[in-house]
MOPAC internal coordinates of N, CA, C and O (Angstrom, degrees):
PM7 1SCF
backbone

  N    0.0000 0     0.00 0     0.00 0    0    0    0
  C    1.4335 1     0.00 0     0.00 0    1    0    0
  C    1.5439 1   110.84 1     0.00 0    2    1    0
  O    1.2310 1   119.91 1   -48.46 1    3    2    1
  N    1.2882 1   117.79 1   131.54 1    3    2    1
  C    1.4690 1   122.06 1  -179.99 1    5    3    2
  C    1.5263 1   109.36 1   -73.93 1    6    5    3
  O    1.2310 1   121.21 1   -32.78 1    7    6    5
  N    1.2797 1   115.28 1   147.22 1    7    6    5
  C    1.4386 1   121.25 1   177.00 1    9    7    6
  C    1.5345 1   112.51 1  -123.31 1   10    9    7
  O    1.2310 1   119.81 1   -22.52 1   11   10    9
  N    1.3140 1   117.96 1   157.48 1   11   10    9
  C    1.4394 1   123.10 1   177.25 1   13   11   10
  C    1.5258 1   108.07 1  -130.87 1   14   13   11
  O    1.2310 1   121.18 1   -33.23 1   15   14   13
  N    1.3382 1   115.36 1   146.77 1   15   14   13
  C    1.4262 1   119.47 1   176.37 1   17   15   14
  C    1.4870 1   107.82 1  -103.47 1   18   17   15
  O    1.2310 1   120.49 1   -47.09 1   19   18   17
  N    1.3431 1   116.66 1   132.91 1   19   18   17
  C    1.4626 1   119.90 1  -178.42 1   21   19   18
  C    1.5503 1   107.53 1  -127.04 1   22   21   19
  O    1.2310 1   120.87 1   -20.01 1   23   22   21
  N    1.3250 1   115.95 1   159.99 1   23   22   21
  C    1.4613 1   122.80 1   175.05 1   25   23   22
  C    1.4995 1   107.28 1  -112.87 1   26   25   23
  O    1.2310 1   121.48 1   -49.19 1   27   26   25
  N    1.3394 1   114.77 1   130.81 1   27   26   25
  C    1.4487 1   119.72 1   176.61 1   29   27   26
  C    1.5580 1   108.93 1  -130.87 1   30   29   27
  O    1.2310 1   120.19 1   -21.57 1   31   30   29
  N    1.3287 1   117.25 1   158.43 1   31   30   29
  C    1.4037 1   117.65 1   176.24 1   33   31   30
  C    1.4911 1   114.09 1   -70.58 1   34   33   31
  O    1.2310 1   118.49 1   -16.77 1   35   34   33
  N    1.3070 1   120.48 1   163.23 1   35   34   33
  C    1.4497 1   121.56 1   178.18 1   37   35   34
  C    1.5117 1   111.10 1   -61.48 1   38   37   35
  O    1.2310 1   121.17 1   143.07 1   39   38   37
  N    1.3927 1   115.37 1   -36.93 1   39   38   37
  C    1.4626 1   117.35 1   178.62 1   41   39   38
  C    1.5213 1   111.86 1   -62.26 1   42   41   39
  O    1.2310 1   120.97 1   137.57 1   43   42   41
  N    1.3512 1   115.76 1   -42.43 1   43   42   41
  C    1.4769 1   120.12 1   178.19 1   45   43   42
  C    1.5275 1   110.69 1   -62.74 1   46   45   43
  O    1.2310 1   120.95 1   138.76 1   47   46   45
  N    1.3493 1   115.78 1   -41.24 1   47   46   45
  C    1.4334 1   119.40 1   179.72 1   49   47   46
  C    1.5751 1   110.79 1   -63.66 1   50   49   47
  O    1.2310 1   121.26 1   137.01 1   51   50   49
  N    1.3196 1   115.20 1   -42.99 1   51   50   49
  C    1.4641 1   118.14 1   177.63 1   53   51   50
  C    1.5516 1   111.26 1   -61.68 1   54   53   51
  O    1.2310 1   120.11 1   140.32 1   55   54   53
  N    1.2768 1   117.40 1   -39.68 1   55   54   53
  C    1.4243 1   122.11 1   178.36 1   57   55   54
  C    1.5280 1   112.25 1   -63.71 1   58   57   55
  O    1.2310 1   122.23 1   136.99 1   59   58   57
  N    1.3709 1   113.34 1   -43.01 1   59   58   57
  C    1.4419 1   120.50 1   178.28 1   61   59   58
  C    1.5423 1   112.59 1   -64.61 1   62   61   59
  O    1.2310 1   120.89 1   137.47 1   63   62   61
  N    1.3479 1   115.91 1   -42.53 1   63   62   61
  C    1.4434 1   119.99 1   177.55 1   65   63   62
  C    1.5160 1   110.56 1   -64.63 1   66   65   63
  O    1.2310 1   119.38 1   146.59 1   67   66   65
  N    1.3283 1   118.79 1   -33.41 1   67   66   65
  C    1.4907 1   120.47 1   179.56 1   69   67   66
  C    1.5096 1   110.00 1   -66.49 1   70   69   67
  O    1.2310 1   119.07 1   152.52 1   71   70   69
  N    1.3293 1   119.37 1   -27.48 1   71   70   69
  C    1.4616 1   122.91 1  -179.04 1   73   71   70
  C    1.5046 1   113.43 1   -87.09 1   74   73   71
  O    1.2310 1   120.35 1   166.83 1   75   74   73
  N    1.3566 1   116.93 1   -13.17 1   75   74   73
  C    1.4237 1   122.63 1  -174.31 1   77   75   74
  C    1.5305 1   112.12 1   -73.55 1   78   77   75
  O    1.2310 1   119.38 1   -46.84 1   79   78   77
  N    1.3061 1   118.79 1   133.16 1   79   78   77
  C    1.4392 1   123.87 1   173.36 1   81   79   78
  C    1.5207 1   107.87 1   -93.19 1   82   81   79
  O    1.2310 1   121.23 1   -18.52 1   83   82   81
  N    1.3393 1   115.26 1   161.48 1   83   82   81
  C    1.4587 1   121.78 1   178.32 1   85   83   82
  C    1.5057 1   111.63 1   -56.58 1   86   85   83
  O    1.2310 1   120.93 1   -44.63 1   87   86   85
  N    1.2745 1   115.82 1   135.37 1   87   86   85
  C    1.4906 1   123.70 1   178.28 1   89   87   86
  C    1.5412 1   113.94 1    65.21 1   90   89   87
  O    1.2310 1   120.35 1  -161.88 1   91   90   89
  N    1.3776 1   116.94 1    18.12 1   91   90   89
  C    1.4199 1   119.90 1   179.23 1   93   91   90
  C    1.5176 1   108.22 1  -103.52 1   94   93   91
  O    1.2310 1   120.59 1   -42.00 1   95   94   93
  N    1.3162 1   116.48 1   138.00 1   95   94   93
  C    1.4236 1   120.45 1   179.81 1   97   95   94
  C    1.5454 1   109.15 1   -79.34 1   98   97   95
  O    1.2310 1   120.59 1   -15.76 1   99   98   97
  N    1.3459 1   116.47 1   164.24 1   99   98   97
  C    1.4446 1   119.26 1   176.45 1  101   99   98
  C    1.5145 1   111.03 1   -64.79 1  102  101   99
  O    1.2310 1   120.10 1   143.68 1  103  102  101
  N    1.3331 1   117.41 1   -36.32 1  103  102  101
  C    1.4909 1   122.63 1   175.56 1  105  103  102
  C    1.5412 1   109.23 1   -56.06 1  106  105  103
  O    1.2310 1   120.74 1   130.91 1  107  106  105
  N    1.3379 1   116.19 1   -49.09 1  107  106  105
  C    1.4330 1   121.90 1   178.92 1  109  107  106
  C    1.5041 1   113.33 1   -59.84 1  110  109  107
  O    1.2310 1   120.37 1   138.57 1  111  110  109
  N    1.3449 1   116.89 1   -41.43 1  111  110  109
  C    1.4450 1   122.03 1   176.30 1  113  111  110
  C    1.5192 1   110.24 1   -59.55 1  114  113  111
  O    1.2310 1   120.54 1   128.79 1  115  114  113
  N    1.3120 1   116.58 1   -51.21 1  115  114  113
  C    1.4555 1   122.27 1  -177.93 1  117  115  114
  C    1.5059 1   110.53 1   -60.70 1  118  117  115
  O    1.2310 1   119.75 1   136.21 1  119  118  117
  N    1.3414 1   118.08 1   -43.79 1  119  118  117
  C    1.4693 1   120.42 1   177.11 1  121  119  118
  C    1.5401 1   109.37 1   -63.60 1  122  121  119
  O    1.2310 1   119.74 1   137.75 1  123  122  121
  N    1.2635 1   118.10 1   -42.25 1  123  122  121
  C    1.4842 1   119.43 1  -177.48 1  125  123  122
  C    1.5584 1   112.38 1   -65.31 1  126  125  123
  O    1.2310 1   121.60 1   134.33 1  127  126  125
  N    1.3143 1   114.54 1   -45.67 1  127  126  125
  C    1.4815 1   116.34 1  -173.82 1  129  127  126
  C    1.5216 1   112.54 1   -82.81 1  130  129  127
  O    1.2310 1   119.97 1   169.48 1  131  130  129
  N    1.3338 1   117.65 1   -10.52 1  131  130  129
  C    1.4277 1   118.65 1   173.89 1  133  131  130
  C    1.5505 1   111.40 1  -102.69 1  134  133  131
  O    1.2310 1   121.83 1  -160.39 1  135  134  133
  N    1.3189 1   114.10 1    19.61 1  135  134  133
  C    1.4351 1   122.93 1   171.35 1  137  135  134
  C    1.5371 1   115.36 1    61.91 1  138  137  135
  O    1.2310 1   120.96 1  -146.44 1  139  138  137
  N    1.3123 1   115.78 1    33.56 1  139  138  137
  C    1.4848 1   119.21 1   172.82 1  141  139  138
  C    1.4910 1   108.63 1   -79.18 1  142  141  139
  O    1.2310 1   120.39 1   -76.53 1  143  142  141
  N    1.3316 1   116.86 1   103.47 1  143  142  141
  C    1.4290 1   120.97 1   179.27 1  145  143  142
  C    1.5502 1   110.21 1  -129.53 1  146  145  143
  O    1.2310 1   122.15 1   -23.26 1  147  146  145
  N    1.2323 1   113.48 1   156.74 1  147  146  145
  C    1.4943 1   122.57 1   175.22 1  149  147  146
  C    1.5232 1   108.64 1  -100.37 1  150  149  147
  O    1.2310 1   119.82 1   -32.39 1  151  150  149
  N    1.3333 1   117.95 1   147.61 1  151  150  149
  C    1.3965 1   121.79 1   175.43 1  153  151  150
  C    1.5199 1   110.52 1   -60.39 1  154  153  151
  O    1.2310 1   120.53 1   155.02 1  155  154  153
  N    1.3186 1   116.59 1   -24.98 1  155  154  153
  C    1.4541 1   118.77 1  -179.78 1  157  155  154
  C    1.4957 1   110.65 1   -70.28 1  158  157  155
  O    1.2310 1   119.24 1   161.82 1  159  158  157
  N    1.3060 1   119.05 1   -18.18 1  159  158  157
  C    1.4818 1   121.71 1   175.00 1  161  159  158
  C    1.5372 1   112.33 1   -62.74 1  162  161  159
  O    1.2310 1   120.35 1   159.51 1  163  162  161
  N    1.3149 1   116.94 1   -20.49 1  163  162  161
  C    1.4310 1   121.90 1   179.31 1  165  163  162
  C    1.4773 1   116.14 1   -94.88 1  166  165  163
  O    1.2310 1   120.55 1   173.84 1  167  166  165
  N    1.3583 1   116.55 1    -6.16 1  167  166  165
  C    1.4535 1   122.09 1  -179.18 1  169  167  166
  C    1.5209 1   110.14 1   -62.80 1  170  169  167
  O    1.2310 1   121.72 1   -51.94 1  171  170  169
  N    1.3466 1   114.31 1   128.06 1  171  170  169
  C    1.4536 1   119.36 1   176.05 1  173  171  170
  C    1.4905 1   117.22 1    82.85 1  174  173  171
  O    1.2310 1   119.34 1  -169.72 1  175  174  173
  N    1.3446 1   118.86 1    10.28 1  175  174  173
  C    1.4447 1   118.45 1  -177.49 1  177  175  174
  C    1.4666 1   111.36 1   -84.46 1  178  177  175
  O    1.2310 1   118.21 1   163.02 1  179  178  177
  N    1.3078 1   121.01 1   -16.98 1  179  178  177
  C    1.4358 1   125.32 1   178.07 1  181  179  178
  C    1.5590 1   110.97 1   -96.77 1  182  181  179
  O    1.2310 1   121.16 1   -37.94 1  183  182  181
  N    1.3062 1   115.39 1   142.06 1  183  182  181
  C    1.4551 1   118.85 1   171.31 1  185  183  182
  C    1.5219 1   108.10 1   -74.17 1  186  185  183
  O    1.2310 1   120.38 1   -11.27 1  187  186  185
  N    1.3325 1   116.88 1   168.73 1  187  186  185
  C    1.4488 1   122.28 1   178.53 1  189  187  186
  C    1.5431 1   107.36 1   -60.69 1  190  189  187
  O    1.2310 1   120.14 1   137.30 1  191  190  189
  N    1.3178 1   117.34 1   -42.70 1  191  190  189
  C    1.4997 1   120.24 1  -177.41 1  193  191  190
  C    1.5242 1   109.08 1   -66.36 1  194  193  191
  O    1.2310 1   119.41 1   136.16 1  195  194  193
  N    1.3134 1   118.74 1   -43.84 1  195  194  193
  C    1.4811 1   121.48 1   178.25 1  197  195  194
  C    1.4929 1   111.10 1   -63.24 1  198  197  195
  O    1.2310 1   119.28 1   140.01 1  199  198  197
  N    1.3270 1   118.98 1   -39.99 1  199  198  197
  C    1.4685 1   124.26 1   177.02 1  201  199  198
  C    1.5163 1   109.41 1   -60.40 1  202  201  199
  O    1.2310 1   120.63 1   129.57 1  203  202  201
  N    1.3056 1   116.40 1   -50.43 1  203  202  201
  C    1.4853 1   119.86 1  -179.10 1  205  203  202
  C    1.5293 1   111.32 1   -60.08 1  206  205  203
  O    1.2310 1   120.66 1   135.52 1  207  206  205
  N    1.3548 1   116.34 1   -44.48 1  207  206  205
  C    1.4712 1   118.43 1   179.84 1  209  207  206
  C    1.5308 1   109.90 1   -64.29 1  210  209  207
  O    1.2310 1   118.73 1   137.09 1  211  210  209
  N    1.3202 1   120.02 1   -42.91 1  211  210  209
  C    1.4226 1   122.32 1  -179.54 1  213  211  210
  C    1.5579 1   109.22 1   -62.19 1  214  213  211
  O    1.2310 1   120.53 1   134.42 1  215  214  213
  N    1.2996 1   116.60 1   -45.58 1  215  214  213
  C    1.4742 1   120.27 1  -179.59 1  217  215  214
  C    1.5587 1   109.33 1   -58.19 1  218  217  215
  O    1.2310 1   119.79 1   135.72 1  219  218  217
  N    1.3034 1   118.00 1   -44.28 1  219  218  217
  C    1.4797 1   120.83 1   179.85 1  221  219  218
  C    1.5059 1   110.56 1   -65.22 1  222  221  219
  O    1.2310 1   120.35 1   139.95 1  223  222  221
  N    1.3428 1   116.94 1   -40.05 1  223  222  221
  C    1.4522 1   120.87 1  -177.87 1  225  223  222
  C    1.5591 1   108.01 1   -66.05 1  226  225  223
  O    1.2310 1   119.76 1   137.93 1  227  226  225
  N    1.3285 1   118.07 1   -42.07 1  227  226  225
  C    1.4613 1   119.42 1  -179.27 1  229  227  226
  C    1.5126 1   110.35 1   -64.98 1  230  229  227
  O    1.2310 1   119.31 1   136.59 1  231  230  229
  N    1.3563 1   118.92 1   -43.41 1  231  230  229
  C    1.4386 1   124.27 1   177.36 1  233  231  230
  C    1.5177 1   110.43 1   -56.46 1  234  233  231
  O    1.2310 1   119.84 1   134.41 1  235  234  233
  N    1.3181 1   117.91 1   -45.59 1  235  234  233
  C    1.4621 1   122.78 1   179.78 1  237  235  234
  C    1.4989 1   110.47 1   -65.76 1  238  237  235
  O    1.2310 1   119.08 1   138.27 1  239  238  237
  N    1.3337 1   119.37 1   -41.73 1  239  238  237
  C    1.4319 1   122.67 1   179.98 1  241  239  238
  C    1.5288 1   110.09 1   -64.67 1  242  241  239
  O    1.2310 1   119.70 1   140.46 1  243  242  241
  N    1.3295 1   118.18 1   -39.54 1  243  242  241
  C    1.4623 1   122.13 1   178.68 1  245  243  242
  C    1.4983 1   110.61 1   -64.87 1  246  245  243
  O    1.2310 1   120.41 1   137.02 1  247  246  245
  N    1.3183 1   116.82 1   -42.98 1  247  246  245
  C    1.4476 1   120.15 1  -179.86 1  249  247  246
  C    1.5580 1   111.08 1   -64.86 1  250  249  247
  O    1.2310 1   119.82 1   140.44 1  251  250  249
  N    1.3182 1   117.94 1   -39.56 1  251  250  249
  C    1.4584 1   120.88 1   177.36 1  253  251  250
  C    1.5306 1   111.18 1   -64.22 1  254  253  251
  O    1.2310 1   121.40 1   140.60 1  255  254  253
  N    1.3232 1   114.92 1   -39.40 1  255  254  253
  C    1.4444 1   121.06 1   179.50 1  257  255  254
  C    1.5318 1   111.69 1   -65.16 1  258  257  255
  O    1.2310 1   121.45 1   141.54 1  259  258  257
  N    1.3897 1   114.84 1   -38.46 1  259  258  257
  C    1.4435 1   119.51 1   177.09 1  261  259  258
  C    1.5157 1   111.29 1   -63.27 1  262  261  259
  O    1.2310 1   121.51 1   135.72 1  263  262  261
  N    1.3927 1   114.71 1   -44.28 1  263  262  261
  C    1.4513 1   119.57 1   179.99 1  265  263  262
  C    1.5154 1   110.69 1   -62.48 1  266  265  263
  O    1.2310 1   119.63 1   139.90 1  267  266  265
  N    1.3319 1   118.32 1   -40.10 1  267  266  265
  C    1.4663 1   119.65 1  -178.94 1  269  267  266
  C    1.5546 1   108.76 1   -67.97 1  270  269  267
  O    1.2310 1   120.79 1   140.95 1  271  270  269
  N    1.3308 1   116.10 1   -39.05 1  271  270  269
  C    1.4805 1   119.44 1   178.18 1  273  271  270
  C    1.5133 1   110.16 1   -60.44 1  274  273  271
  O    1.2310 1   120.59 1   135.50 1  275  274  273
  N    1.3162 1   116.48 1   -44.50 1  275  274  273
  C    1.4965 1   120.74 1  -177.54 1  277  275  274
  C    1.5368 1   109.75 1   -67.72 1  278  277  275
  O    1.2310 1   120.03 1   145.14 1  279  278  277
  N    1.3257 1   117.55 1   -34.86 1  279  278  277
  C    1.4568 1   120.78 1  -178.42 1  281  279  278
  C    1.5573 1   110.11 1   -72.31 1  282  281  279
  O    1.2310 1   121.62 1   160.99 1  283  282  281
  N    1.3042 1   114.50 1   -19.01 1  283  282  281
  C    1.4876 1   120.36 1   178.55 1  285  283  282
  C    1.5461 1   111.11 1  -101.06 1  286  285  283
  O    1.2310 1   121.44 1  -173.48 1  287  286  285
  N    1.3235 1   114.85 1     6.52 1  287  286  285
  C    1.4806 1   123.99 1   179.36 1  289  287  286
  C    1.5271 1   111.27 1    64.46 1  290  289  287
  O    1.2310 1   121.38 1  -145.83 1  291  290  289
  N    1.3969 1   114.96 1    34.17 1  291  290  289
  C    1.4448 1   119.40 1   170.92 1  293  291  290
  C    1.5224 1   106.64 1  -100.03 1  294  293  291
  O    1.2310 1   119.98 1   -55.88 1  295  294  293
  N    1.2603 1   117.65 1   124.12 1  295  294  293
  C    1.4949 1   119.59 1   177.28 1  297  295  294
  C    1.5119 1   109.71 1   -84.74 1  298  297  295
  O    1.2310 1   121.31 1   -39.65 1  299  298  297
  N    1.3493 1   115.10 1   140.35 1  299  298  297
  C    1.4966 1   119.92 1   179.71 1  301  299  298
  C    1.4863 1   109.43 1  -112.51 1  302  301  299
  O    1.2310 1   120.10 1   180.00 1  303  302  301

């Protein structure tokens, strides 16, 4: 993995250190606090019931959207 050297102020360093967890690298801190996330981070966060309810809600919302589009003469 390539690395880069950067210069930051002491204030910025102190703020970064304050955000750092034990055994976490500075790169990991920066990635975490700048919201670098993978979609895989969300895998498994919903229960089966929550997933089913969300799927039904999305289907209902899509159907309503299609009906509105048709009523406005927009073809989907």
